[in-house]
All heavy atoms as a GROMACS GRO file, in nm:
protein
  551
    1MET      N    1   2.448  -5.161  -2.630
    1MET     CA    2   2.348  -5.182  -2.533
    1MET      C    3   2.412  -5.184  -2.402
    1MET      O    4   2.526  -5.213  -2.380
    1MET     CB    5   2.294  -5.325  -2.566
    1MET     CG    6   2.208  -5.334  -2.693
    1MET     SD    7   2.105  -5.468  -2.647
    1MET     CE    8   1.974  -5.480  -2.743
    2TYR      N    9   2.330  -5.144  -2.306
    2TYR     CA   10   2.380  -5.145  -2.173
    2TYR      C   11   2.266  -5.177  -2.080
    2TYR      O   12   2.141  -5.173  -2.118
    2TYR     CB   13   2.438  -5.002  -2.131
    2TYR     CG   14   2.343  -4.889  -2.134
    2TYR    CD1   15   2.263  -4.846  -2.030
    2TYR    CD2   16   2.315  -4.814  -2.252
    2TYR    CE1   17   2.185  -4.752  -2.036
    2TYR    CE2   18   2.236  -4.717  -2.266
    2TYR     CZ   19   2.153  -4.677  -2.152
    2TYR     OH   20   2.076  -4.569  -2.168
    3LYS      N   21   2.288  -5.215  -1.954
    3LYS     CA   22   2.173  -5.256  -1.871
    3LYS      C   23   2.137  -5.137  -1.782
    3LYS      O   24   2.228  -5.064  -1.723
    3LYS     CB   25   2.222  -5.374  -1.779
    3LYS     CG   26   2.237  -5.499  -1.864
    3LYS     CD   27   2.243  -5.617  -1.780
    3LYS     CE   28   2.244  -5.739  -1.870
    3LYS     NZ   29   2.204  -5.866  -1.790
    4TYR      N   30   2.008  -5.123  -1.759
    4TYR     CA   31   1.961  -5.012  -1.668
    4TYR      C   32   1.841  -5.084  -1.592
    4TYR      O   33   1.742  -5.117  -1.652
    4TYR     CB   34   1.909  -4.904  -1.747
    4TYR     CG   35   1.854  -4.795  -1.662
    4TYR    CD1   36   1.934  -4.713  -1.586
    4TYR    CD2   37   1.708  -4.783  -1.661
    4TYR    CE1   38   1.872  -4.615  -1.508
    4TYR    CE2   39   1.661  -4.682  -1.571
    4TYR     CZ   40   1.735  -4.600  -1.512
    4TYR     OH   41   1.681  -4.504  -1.422
    5GLY      N   42   1.866  -5.102  -1.461
    5GLY     CA   43   1.766  -5.166  -1.383
    5GLY      C   44   1.732  -5.301  -1.425
    5GLY      O   45   1.614  -5.350  -1.413
    6GLY      N   46   1.832  -5.389  -1.469
    6GLY     CA   47   1.804  -5.508  -1.515
    6GLY      C   48   1.756  -5.527  -1.652
    6GLY      O   49   1.742  -5.643  -1.704
    7ASN      N   50   1.726  -5.429  -1.722
    7ASN     CA   51   1.678  -5.432  -1.848
    7ASN      C   52   1.788  -5.387  -1.948
    7ASN      O   53   1.860  -5.294  -1.922
    7ASN     CB   54   1.550  -5.339  -1.875
    7ASN     CG   55   1.435  -5.387  -1.796
    7ASN    OD1   56   1.417  -5.496  -1.760
    7ASN    ND2   57   1.366  -5.288  -1.739
    8GLU      N   58   1.791  -5.445  -2.071
    8GLU     CA   59   1.898  -5.406  -2.162
    8GLU      C   60   1.818  -5.288  -2.242
    8GLU      O   61   1.716  -5.298  -2.293
    8GLU     CB   62   1.932  -5.520  -2.248
    8GLU     CG   63   2.012  -5.618  -2.192
    8GLU     CD   64   2.071  -5.725  -2.291
    8GLU    OE1   65   2.050  -5.709  -2.410
    8GLU    OE2   66   2.134  -5.826  -2.246
    9VAL      N   67   1.910  -5.180  -2.257
    9VAL     CA   68   1.865  -5.063  -2.322
    9VAL      C   69   1.965  -5.035  -2.438
    9VAL      O   70   2.078  -5.047  -2.413
    9VAL     CB   71   1.868  -4.933  -2.237
    9VAL    CG1   72   1.814  -4.816  -2.303
    9VAL    CG2   73   1.772  -4.968  -2.120
   10LYS      N   74   1.912  -5.011  -2.561
   10LYS     CA   75   1.988  -4.981  -2.674
   10LYS      C   76   2.036  -4.831  -2.678
   10LYS      O   77   1.954  -4.749  -2.676
   10LYS     CB   78   1.910  -5.012  -2.808
   10LYS     CG   79   2.001  -4.999  -2.925
   10LYS     CD   80   1.922  -5.045  -3.053
   10LYS     CE   81   2.006  -5.042  -3.172
   10LYS     NZ   82   1.931  -5.088  -3.288
   11ASP      N   83   2.163  -4.812  -2.684
   11ASP     CA   84   2.213  -4.679  -2.675
   11ASP      C   85   2.233  -4.635  -2.816
   11ASP      O   86   2.326  -4.654  -2.882
   11ASP     CB   87   2.349  -4.672  -2.592
   11ASP     CG   88   2.402  -4.526  -2.580
   11ASP    OD1   89   2.321  -4.438  -2.597
   11ASP    OD2   90   2.518  -4.516  -2.546
   12SER      N   91   2.129  -4.561  -2.880
   12SER     CA   92   2.144  -4.521  -3.014
   12SER      C   93   2.226  -4.406  -3.043
   12SER      O   94   2.274  -4.386  -3.148
   12SER     CB   95   1.996  -4.487  -3.066
   12SER     OG   96   1.950  -4.374  -2.993
   13LYS      N   97   2.272  -4.327  -2.936
   13LYS     CA   98   2.347  -4.215  -2.960
   13LYS      C   99   2.499  -4.248  -2.982
   13LYS      O  100   2.575  -4.173  -3.037
   13LYS     CB  101   2.340  -4.119  -2.837
   13LYS     CG  102   2.197  -4.066  -2.818
   13LYS     CD  103   2.150  -3.994  -2.927
   13LYS     CE  104   2.005  -3.951  -2.908
   13LYS     NZ  105   1.932  -3.920  -3.025
   14SER      N  106   2.542  -4.368  -2.936
   14SER     CA  107   2.679  -4.411  -2.956
   14SER      C  108   2.694  -4.487  -3.079
   14SER      O  109   2.799  -4.508  -3.125
   14SER     CB  110   2.728  -4.494  -2.842
   14SER     OG  111   2.651  -4.613  -2.829
   15ASP      N  112   2.593  -4.520  -3.152
   15ASP     CA  113   2.595  -4.597  -3.272
   15ASP      C  114   2.587  -4.502  -3.399
   15ASP      O  115   2.475  -4.433  -3.413
   15ASP     CB  116   2.485  -4.704  -3.279
   15ASP     CG  117   2.498  -4.798  -3.395
   15ASP    OD1  118   2.604  -4.784  -3.469
   15ASP    OD2  119   2.397  -4.858  -3.429
   16PRO      N  120   2.689  -4.474  -3.472
   16PRO     CA  121   2.686  -4.384  -3.590
   16PRO      C  122   2.570  -4.412  -3.687
   16PRO      O  123   2.505  -4.330  -3.744
   16PRO     CB  124   2.817  -4.394  -3.653
   16PRO     CG  125   2.907  -4.466  -3.557
   16PRO     CD  126   2.824  -4.540  -3.463
   17GLU      N  127   2.544  -4.545  -3.711
   17GLU     CA  128   2.440  -4.580  -3.809
   17GLU      C  129   2.304  -4.527  -3.760
   17GLU      O  130   2.216  -4.488  -3.834
   17GLU     CB  131   2.432  -4.735  -3.821
   17GLU     CG  132   2.547  -4.783  -3.898
   17GLU     CD  133   2.567  -4.720  -4.036
   17GLU    OE1  134   2.470  -4.708  -4.113
   17GLU    OE2  135   2.685  -4.679  -4.067
   18GLU      N  136   2.277  -4.546  -3.624
   18GLU     CA  137   2.150  -4.496  -3.566
   18GLU      C  138   2.134  -4.349  -3.566
   18GLU      O  139   2.028  -4.298  -3.592
   18GLU     CB  140   2.145  -4.546  -3.430
   18GLU     CG  141   2.121  -4.684  -3.406
   18GLU     CD  142   1.985  -4.734  -3.467
   18GLU    OE1  143   1.885  -4.657  -3.451
   18GLU    OE2  144   1.980  -4.850  -3.526
   19LEU      N  145   2.254  -4.277  -3.555
   19LEU     CA  146   2.250  -4.132  -3.568
   19LEU      C  147   2.209  -4.089  -3.705
   19LEU      O  148   2.148  -3.990  -3.726
   19LEU     CB  149   2.392  -4.062  -3.521
   19LEU     CG  150   2.412  -4.084  -3.375
   19LEU    CD1  151   2.560  -4.037  -3.342
   19LEU    CD2  152   2.316  -4.001  -3.297
   20LYS      N  153   2.258  -4.158  -3.808
   20LYS     CA  154   2.228  -4.125  -3.953
   20LYS      C  155   2.087  -4.131  -3.975
   20LYS      O  156   2.023  -4.068  -4.053
   20LYS     CB  157   2.309  -4.216  -4.041
   20LYS     CG  158   2.455  -4.173  -4.053
   20LYS     CD  159   2.536  -4.265  -4.143
   20LYS     CE  160   2.672  -4.238  -4.138
   20LYS     NZ  161   2.757  -4.341  -4.224
   21LYS      N  162   2.020  -4.245  -3.910
   21LYS     CA  163   1.875  -4.261  -3.928
   21LYS      C  164   1.780  -4.158  -3.865
   21LYS      O  165   1.673  -4.138  -3.888
   21LYS     CB  166   1.838  -4.399  -3.874
   21LYS     CG  167   1.891  -4.508  -3.949
   21LYS     CD  168   1.865  -4.636  -3.886
   21LYS     CE  169   1.929  -4.757  -3.951
   21LYS     NZ  170   1.898  -4.893  -3.877
   22GLU      N  171   1.834  -4.079  -3.768
   22GLU     CA  172   1.758  -3.992  -3.690
   22GLU      C  173   1.724  -3.876  -3.778
   22GLU      O  174   1.801  -3.820  -3.847
   22GLU     CB  175   1.834  -3.938  -3.574
   22GLU     CG  176   1.754  -3.845  -3.493
   22GLU     CD  177   1.835  -3.805  -3.365
   22GLU    OE1  178   1.929  -3.870  -3.314
   22GLU    OE2  179   1.801  -3.700  -3.299
   23ASP      N  180   1.600  -3.836  -3.780
   23ASP     CA  181   1.544  -3.722  -3.857
   23ASP      C  182   1.586  -3.600  -3.797
   23ASP      O  183   1.559  -3.566  -3.680
   23ASP     CB  184   1.387  -3.736  -3.861
   23ASP     CG  185   1.330  -3.629  -3.946
   23ASP    OD1  186   1.405  -3.574  -4.030
   23ASP    OD2  187   1.215  -3.613  -3.934
   24PRO      N  188   1.662  -3.505  -3.877
   24PRO     CA  189   1.693  -3.379  -3.805
   24PRO      C  190   1.588  -3.275  -3.783
   24PRO      O  191   1.591  -3.202  -3.703
   24PRO     CB  192   1.784  -3.320  -3.912
   24PRO     CG  193   1.755  -3.393  -4.040
   24PRO     CD  194   1.703  -3.524  -4.002
   25GLY      N  195   1.467  -3.314  -3.835
   25GLY     CA  196   1.353  -3.227  -3.810
   25GLY      C  197   1.252  -3.278  -3.706
   25GLY      O  198   1.153  -3.238  -3.684
   26SER      N  199   1.308  -3.386  -3.634
   26SER     CA  200   1.216  -3.448  -3.536
   26SER      C  201   1.199  -3.361  -3.418
   26SER      O  202   1.284  -3.263  -3.388
   26SER     CB  203   1.269  -3.589  -3.489
   26SER     OG  204   1.392  -3.571  -3.414
   27GLY      N  205   1.091  -3.382  -3.341
   27GLY     CA  206   1.055  -3.291  -3.237
   27GLY      C  207   1.167  -3.293  -3.121
   27GLY      O  208   1.198  -3.197  -3.054
   28SER      N  209   1.221  -3.409  -3.086
   28SER     CA  210   1.328  -3.421  -2.983
   28SER      C  211   1.453  -3.341  -3.026
   28SER      O  212   1.522  -3.268  -2.944
   28SER     CB  213   1.350  -3.560  -2.948
   28SER     OG  214   1.414  -3.637  -3.055
   29THR      N  215   1.487  -3.356  -3.152
   29THR     CA  216   1.609  -3.283  -3.205
   29THR      C  217   1.589  -3.124  -3.194
   29THR      O  218   1.674  -3.055  -3.151
   29THR     CB  219   1.642  -3.340  -3.338
   29THR    OG1  220   1.656  -3.474  -3.335
   29THR    CG2  221   1.773  -3.269  -3.396
   30LEU      N  222   1.468  -3.091  -3.246
   30LEU     CA  223   1.446  -2.957  -3.252
   30LEU      C  224   1.430  -2.889  -3.097
   30LEU      O  225   1.474  -2.782  -3.077
   30LEU     CB  226   1.310  -2.916  -3.333
   30LEU     CG  227   1.315  -2.938  -3.464
   30LEU    CD1  228   1.180  -2.915  -3.536
   30LEU    CD2  229   1.419  -2.856  -3.538
   31GLY      N  230   1.373  -2.968  -3.012
   31GLY     CA  231   1.363  -2.929  -2.874
   31GLY      C  232   1.504  -2.915  -2.804
   31GLY      O  233   1.528  -2.812  -2.742
   32ARG      N  234   1.584  -3.016  -2.834
   32ARG     CA  235   1.732  -3.000  -2.783
   32ARG      C  236   1.791  -2.880  -2.845
   32ARG      O  237   1.861  -2.815  -2.772
   32ARG     CB  238   1.795  -3.133  -2.820
   32ARG     CG  239   1.785  -3.243  -2.711
   32ARG     CD  240   1.867  -3.361  -2.746
   32ARG     NE  241   1.789  -3.445  -2.824
   32ARG     CZ  242   1.830  -3.517  -2.933
   32ARG    NH1  243   1.963  -3.517  -2.950
   32ARG    NH2  244   1.750  -3.597  -3.000
   33ARG      N  245   1.778  -2.866  -2.970
   33ARG     CA  246   1.845  -2.746  -3.039
   33ARG      C  247   1.797  -2.614  -2.979
   33ARG      O  248   1.882  -2.528  -2.954
   33ARG     CB  249   1.822  -2.754  -3.189
   33ARG     CG  250   1.899  -2.649  -3.266
   33ARG     CD  251   1.899  -2.669  -3.408
   33ARG     NE  252   1.957  -2.789  -3.454
   33ARG     CZ  253   1.906  -2.866  -3.552
   33ARG    NH1  254   1.804  -2.826  -3.621
   33ARG    NH2  255   1.971  -2.977  -3.582
   34ASN      N  256   1.675  -2.604  -2.964
   34ASN     CA  257   1.618  -2.480  -2.906
   34ASN      C  258   1.662  -2.457  -2.757
   34ASN      O  259   1.699  -2.346  -2.716
   34ASN     CB  260   1.463  -2.480  -2.903
   34ASN     CG  261   1.408  -2.464  -3.056
   34ASN    OD1  262   1.482  -2.411  -3.140
   34ASN    ND2  263   1.296  -2.499  -3.067
   35PHE      N  264   1.672  -2.568  -2.690
   35PHE     CA  265   1.720  -2.561  -2.541
   35PHE      C  266   1.862  -2.523  -2.544
   35PHE      O  267   1.891  -2.429  -2.462
   35PHE     CB  268   1.693  -2.697  -2.479
   35PHE     CG  269   1.742  -2.690  -2.330
   35PHE    CD1  270   1.664  -2.637  -2.238
   35PHE    CD2  271   1.861  -2.749  -2.308
   35PHE    CE1  272   1.706  -2.633  -2.104
   35PHE    CE2  273   1.910  -2.753  -2.167
   35PHE     CZ  274   1.825  -2.695  -2.070
   36LEU      N  275   1.943  -2.568  -2.635
   36LEU     CA  276   2.092  -2.530  -2.628
   36LEU      C  277   2.098  -2.379  -2.677
   36LEU      O  278   2.188  -2.318  -2.626
   36LEU     CB  279   2.168  -2.636  -2.723
   36LEU     CG  280   2.176  -2.769  -2.670
   36LEU    CD1  281   2.245  -2.853  -2.766
   36LEU    CD2  282   2.264  -2.771  -2.546
   37GLU      N  283   2.019  -2.345  -2.772
   37GLU     CA  284   2.031  -2.204  -2.814
   37GLU      C  285   1.997  -2.110  -2.713
   37GLU      O  286   2.047  -1.999  -2.685
   37GLU     CB  287   1.941  -2.184  -2.938
   37GLU     CG  288   1.992  -2.240  -3.061
   37GLU     CD  289   1.904  -2.223  -3.182
   37GLU    OE1  290   1.785  -2.173  -3.166
   37GLU    OE2  291   1.938  -2.277  -3.292
   38MET      N  292   1.890  -2.139  -2.630
   38MET     CA  293   1.857  -2.058  -2.516
   38MET      C  294   1.969  -2.049  -2.411
   38MET      O  295   1.995  -1.948  -2.350
   38MET     CB  296   1.721  -2.111  -2.457
   38MET     CG  297   1.602  -2.087  -2.538
   38MET     SD  298   1.441  -2.107  -2.455
   38MET     CE  299   1.467  -2.259  -2.366
   39GLY      N  300   2.026  -2.172  -2.379
   39GLY     CA  301   2.135  -2.170  -2.290
   39GLY      C  302   2.262  -2.096  -2.339
   39GLY      O  303   2.322  -2.018  -2.256
   40LEU      N  304   2.288  -2.103  -2.462
   40LEU     CA  305   2.393  -2.020  -2.530
   40LEU      C  306   2.366  -1.867  -2.504
   40LEU      O  307   2.455  -1.793  -2.468
   40LEU     CB  308   2.413  -2.064  -2.664
   40LEU     CG  309   2.530  -1.982  -2.740
   40LEU    CD1  310   2.667  -2.002  -2.677
   40LEU    CD2  311   2.529  -2.012  -2.882
   41LEU      N  312   2.245  -1.830  -2.539
   41LEU     CA  313   2.206  -1.691  -2.521
   41LEU      C  314   2.216  -1.636  -2.375
   41LEU      O  315   2.265  -1.536  -2.359
   41LEU     CB  316   2.063  -1.677  -2.576
   41LEU     CG  317   2.009  -1.527  -2.575
   41LEU    CD1  318   2.082  -1.436  -2.652
   41LEU    CD2  319   1.854  -1.531  -2.607
   42ALA      N  320   2.168  -1.723  -2.282
   42ALA     CA  321   2.172  -1.687  -2.145
   42ALA      C  322   2.327  -1.674  -2.102
   42ALA      O  323   2.359  -1.579  -2.030
   42ALA     CB  324   2.099  -1.797  -2.060
   43THR      N  325   2.403  -1.767  -2.149
   43THR     CA  326   2.545  -1.757  -2.117
   43THR      C  327   2.608  -1.635  -2.177
   43THR      O  328   2.688  -1.578  -2.102
   43THR     CB  329   2.621  -1.880  -2.179
   43THR    OG1  330   2.560  -2.008  -2.117
   43THR    CG2  331   2.771  -1.878  -2.143
   44VAL      N  332   2.579  -1.599  -2.291
   44VAL     CA  333   2.638  -1.478  -2.356
   44VAL      C  334   2.591  -1.359  -2.277
   44VAL      O  335   2.670  -1.258  -2.252
   44VAL     CB  336   2.604  -1.469  -2.503
   44VAL    CG1  337   2.626  -1.328  -2.556
   44VAL    CG2  338   2.674  -1.571  -2.582
   45VAL      N  339   2.465  -1.345  -2.236
   45VAL     CA  340   2.419  -1.231  -2.164
   45VAL      C  341   2.484  -1.218  -2.024
   45VAL      O  342   2.528  -1.110  -1.995
   45VAL     CB  343   2.259  -1.245  -2.141
   45VAL    CG1  344   2.206  -1.148  -2.044
   45VAL    CG2  345   2.191  -1.226  -2.278
   46PHE      N  346   2.491  -1.335  -1.956
   46PHE     CA  347   2.563  -1.330  -1.827
   46PHE      C  348   2.706  -1.293  -1.840
   46PHE      O  349   2.761  -1.230  -1.750
   46PHE     CB  350   2.533  -1.457  -1.739
   46PHE     CG  351   2.393  -1.464  -1.693
   46PHE    CD1  352   2.317  -1.578  -1.729
   46PHE    CD2  353   2.335  -1.374  -1.618
   46PHE    CE1  354   2.196  -1.591  -1.683
   46PHE    CE2  355   2.205  -1.386  -1.567
   46PHE     CZ  356   2.139  -1.488  -1.603
   47ALA      N  357   2.772  -1.347  -1.942
   47ALA     CA  358   2.919  -1.327  -1.955
   47ALA      C  359   2.941  -1.176  -1.986
   47ALA      O  360   3.042  -1.118  -1.945
   47ALA     CB  361   2.973  -1.416  -2.060
   48GLY      N  362   2.850  -1.126  -2.076
   48GLY     CA  363   2.856  -0.986  -2.111
   48GLY      C  364   2.842  -0.884  -2.000
   48GLY      O  365   2.908  -0.793  -1.979
   49ASP      N  366   2.748  -0.920  -1.913
   49ASP     CA  367   2.716  -0.855  -1.792
   49ASP      C  368   2.838  -0.859  -1.688
   49ASP      O  369   2.879  -0.750  -1.639
   49ASP     CB  370   2.589  -0.900  -1.722
   49ASP     CG  371   2.540  -0.821  -1.602
   49ASP    OD1  372   2.563  -0.691  -1.611
   49ASP    OD2  373   2.527  -0.879  -1.494
   50ALA      N  374   2.892  -0.972  -1.679
   50ALA     CA  375   3.013  -0.984  -1.588
   50ALA      C  376   3.125  -0.909  -1.643
   50ALA      O  377   3.206  -0.831  -1.568
   50ALA     CB  378   3.049  -1.139  -1.579
   51PHE      N  379   3.147  -0.911  -1.783
   51PHE     CA  380   3.258  -0.840  -1.840
   51PHE      C  381   3.243  -0.687  -1.814
   51PHE      O  382   3.336  -0.620  -1.777
   51PHE     CB  383   3.269  -0.860  -1.992
   51PHE     CG  384   3.378  -0.792  -2.059
   51PHE    CD1  385   3.504  -0.832  -2.043
   51PHE    CD2  386   3.345  -0.694  -2.142
   51PHE    CE1  387   3.609  -0.756  -2.108
   51PHE    CE2  388   3.443  -0.614  -2.207
   51PHE     CZ  389   3.578  -0.658  -2.193
   52LEU      N  390   3.122  -0.632  -1.834
   52LEU     CA  391   3.094  -0.491  -1.807
   52LEU      C  392   3.109  -0.454  -1.670
   52LEU      O  393   3.155  -0.341  -1.632
   52LEU     CB  394   2.950  -0.454  -1.868
   52LEU     CG  395   2.928  -0.455  -2.014
   52LEU    CD1  396   2.789  -0.426  -2.055
   52LEU    CD2  397   3.030  -0.363  -2.087
   53SER      N  398   3.073  -0.541  -1.574
   53SER     CA  399   3.086  -0.520  -1.428
   53SER      C  400   3.231  -0.508  -1.391
   53SER      O  401   3.276  -0.420  -1.316
   53SER     CB  402   3.020  -0.632  -1.355
   53SER     OG  403   2.886  -0.632  -1.373
   54VAL      N  404   3.314  -0.596  -1.454
   54VAL     CA  405   3.468  -0.594  -1.419
   54VAL      C  406   3.520  -0.461  -1.474
   54VAL      O  407   3.602  -0.399  -1.413
   54VAL     CB  408   3.529  -0.714  -1.482
   54VAL    CG1  409   3.683  -0.703  -1.478
   54VAL    CG2  410   3.494  -0.840  -1.402
   55ILE      N  411   3.479  -0.422  -1.592
   55ILE     CA  412   3.530  -0.294  -1.649
   55ILE      C  413   3.492  -0.168  -1.567
   55ILE      O  414   3.576  -0.083  -1.531
   55ILE     CB  415   3.474  -0.276  -1.793
   55ILE    CG1  416   3.522  -0.390  -1.888
   55ILE    CG2  417   3.507  -0.136  -1.844
   55ILE    CD1  418   3.681  -0.384  -1.914
   56SER      N  419   3.367  -0.176  -1.518
   56SER     CA  420   3.316  -0.066  -1.430
   56SER      C  421   3.395  -0.062  -1.308
   56SER      O  422   3.425   0.042  -1.258
   56SER     CB  423   3.173  -0.083  -1.412
   56SER     OG  424   3.119   0.014  -1.330
   57TRP      N  425   3.412  -0.179  -1.250
   57TRP     CA  426   3.488  -0.188  -1.122
   57TRP      C  427   3.621  -0.141  -1.125
   57TRP      O  428   3.679  -0.066  -1.041
   57TRP     CB  429   3.481  -0.340  -1.066
   57TRP     CG  430   3.567  -0.351  -0.947
   57TRP    CD1  431   3.530  -0.326  -0.822
   57TRP    CD2  432   3.703  -0.410  -0.947
   57TRP    NE1  433   3.624  -0.371  -0.741
   57TRP    CE2  434   3.734  -0.411  -0.801
   57TRP    CE3  435   3.790  -0.464  -1.024
   57TRP    CZ2  436   3.849  -0.465  -0.767
   57TRP    CZ3  437   3.910  -0.509  -0.997
   57TRP    CH2  438   3.941  -0.502  -0.853
   58MET      N  439   3.697  -0.183  -1.242
   58MET     CA  440   3.838  -0.143  -1.274
   58MET      C  441   3.830   0.013  -1.289
   58MET      O  442   3.923   0.089  -1.238
   58MET     CB  443   3.891  -0.203  -1.390
   58MET     CG  444   3.926  -0.353  -1.368
   58MET     SD  445   3.987  -0.432  -1.514
   58MET     CE  446   4.126  -0.336  -1.558
   59ASP      N  447   3.738   0.074  -1.353
   59ASP     CA  448   3.730   0.218  -1.374
   59ASP      C  449   3.716   0.286  -1.238
   59ASP      O  450   3.774   0.384  -1.219
   59ASP     CB  451   3.622   0.248  -1.471
   59ASP     CG  452   3.611   0.396  -1.504
   59ASP    OD1  453   3.716   0.464  -1.535
   59ASP    OD2  454   3.501   0.454  -1.512
   60ASN      N  455   3.626   0.240  -1.154
   60ASN     CA  456   3.611   0.297  -1.026
   60ASN      C  457   3.738   0.290  -0.944
   60ASN      O  458   3.772   0.387  -0.867
   60ASN     CB  459   3.488   0.241  -0.950
   60ASN     CG  460   3.359   0.266  -1.007
   60ASN    OD1  461   3.340   0.375  -1.070
   60ASN    ND2  462   3.263   0.185  -0.986
   61MET      N  463   3.805   0.176  -0.949
   61MET     CA  464   3.927   0.155  -0.867
   61MET      C  465   4.025   0.255  -0.918
   61MET      O  466   4.106   0.321  -0.829
   61MET     CB  467   3.974   0.019  -0.876
   61MET     CG  468   3.887  -0.088  -0.809
   61MET     SD  469   3.873  -0.053  -0.632
   61MET     CE  470   4.030  -0.082  -0.578
   62LEU      N  471   4.055   0.260  -1.044
   62LEU     CA  472   4.161   0.348  -1.104
   62LEU      C  473   4.120   0.497  -1.084
   62LEU      O  474   4.216   0.575  -1.060
   62LEU     CB  475   4.177   0.319  -1.250
   62LEU     CG  476   4.235   0.182  -1.289
   62LEU    CD1  477   4.239   0.167  -1.438
   62LEU    CD2  478   4.375   0.181  -1.224
   63SER      N  479   4.002   0.535  -1.089
   63SER     CA  480   3.966   0.679  -1.072
   63SER      C  481   3.972   0.715  -0.923
   63SER      O  482   3.994   0.829  -0.894
   63SER     CB  483   3.823   0.704  -1.128
   63SER     OG  484   3.730   0.633  -1.047
   64SER      N  485   3.947   0.625  -0.828
   64SER     CA  486   3.961   0.663  -0.688
   64SER      C  487   4.102   0.677  -0.639
   64SER      O  488   4.133   0.738  -0.532
   64SER     CB  489   3.881   0.556  -0.613
   64SER     OG  490   3.956   0.429  -0.608
   65THR      N  491   4.198   0.612  -0.711
   65THR     CA  492   4.338   0.624  -0.670
   65THR      C  493   4.406   0.746  -0.723
   65THR      O  494   4.515   0.784  -0.672
   65THR     CB  495   4.424   0.491  -0.716
   65THR    OG1  496   4.400   0.478  -0.854
   65THR    CG2  497   4.368   0.370  -0.651
   66GLU      N  498   4.350   0.810  -0.820
   66GLU     CA  499   4.410   0.925  -0.880
   66GLU      C  500   4.381   1.046  -0.770
   66GLU      O  501   4.284   1.053  -0.708
   66GLU     CB  502   4.354   0.959  -1.009
   66GLU     CG  503   4.385   0.857  -1.115
   66GLU     CD  504   4.318   0.901  -1.248
   66GLU    OE1  505   4.234   0.986  -1.255
   66GLU    OE2  506   4.327   0.812  -1.341
   67GLY      N  507   4.481   1.137  -0.780
   67GLY     CA  508   4.448   1.259  -0.690
   67GLY      C  509   4.354   1.352  -0.759
   67GLY      O  510   4.305   1.325  -0.866
   68PRO      N  511   4.320   1.460  -0.686
   68PRO     CA  512   4.212   1.548  -0.737
   68PRO      C  513   4.286   1.626  -0.875
   68PRO      O  514   4.385   1.648  -0.879
   68PRO     CB  515   4.195   1.654  -0.631
   68PRO     CG  516   4.300   1.632  -0.544
   68PRO     CD  517   4.360   1.501  -0.564
   69LYS      N  518   4.198   1.628  -0.976
   69LYS     CA  519   4.243   1.688  -1.092
   69LYS      C  520   4.221   1.852  -1.087
   69LYS      O  521   4.115   1.895  -1.033
   69LYS     CB  522   4.159   1.640  -1.218
   69LYS     CG  523   4.176   1.502  -1.243
   69LYS     CD  524   4.098   1.451  -1.351
   69LYS     CE  525   4.107   1.299  -1.370
   69LYS     NZ  526   4.029   1.251  -1.485
   70GLU      N  527   4.332   1.911  -1.127
   70GLU     CA  528   4.329   2.062  -1.129
   70GLU      C  529   4.280   2.114  -1.257
   70GLU      O  530   4.312   2.066  -1.368
   70GLU     CB  531   4.464   2.113  -1.097
   70GLU     CG  532   4.521   2.068  -0.965
   70GLU     CD  533   4.650   2.135  -0.935
   70GLU    OE1  534   4.700   2.221  -1.012
   70GLU    OE2  535   4.709   2.079  -0.846
   71ASP      N  536   4.206   2.224  -1.262
   71ASP     CA  537   4.154   2.281  -1.381
   71ASP      C  538   4.262   2.384  -1.435
   71ASP      O  539   4.324   2.451  -1.342
   71ASP     CB  540   4.027   2.366  -1.361
   71ASP     CG  541   3.911   2.278  -1.334
   71ASP    OD1  542   3.918   2.161  -1.395
   71ASP    OD2  543   3.805   2.320  -1.269
   72LEU      N  544   4.302   2.380  -1.555
   72LEU     CA  545   4.394   2.462  -1.605
   72LEU      C  546   4.355   2.598  -1.656
   72LEU      O  547   4.268   2.642  -1.700
   72LEU     CB  548   4.475   2.397  -1.712
   72LEU     CG  549   4.558   2.274  -1.672
   72LEU    CD1  550   4.621   2.213  -1.797
   72LEU    CD2  551   4.676   2.315  -1.572
   0.00000   0.00000   0.00000
């Protein structure tokens, strides 16, 4: 328990017994899981985009430092 605004509030997330009682199919649990999955998906998309941008930038930098290619 902790105090919030002068009121005592029970912290069920830090008590393992309370966590065992929580229904894994409850709305709040499913909502949190869906939110975390969307966040993970967004992170993967942005990380992949950043990775491809770095690869493209490196390719442009390396190709601009090379001299003109001669046809044989």
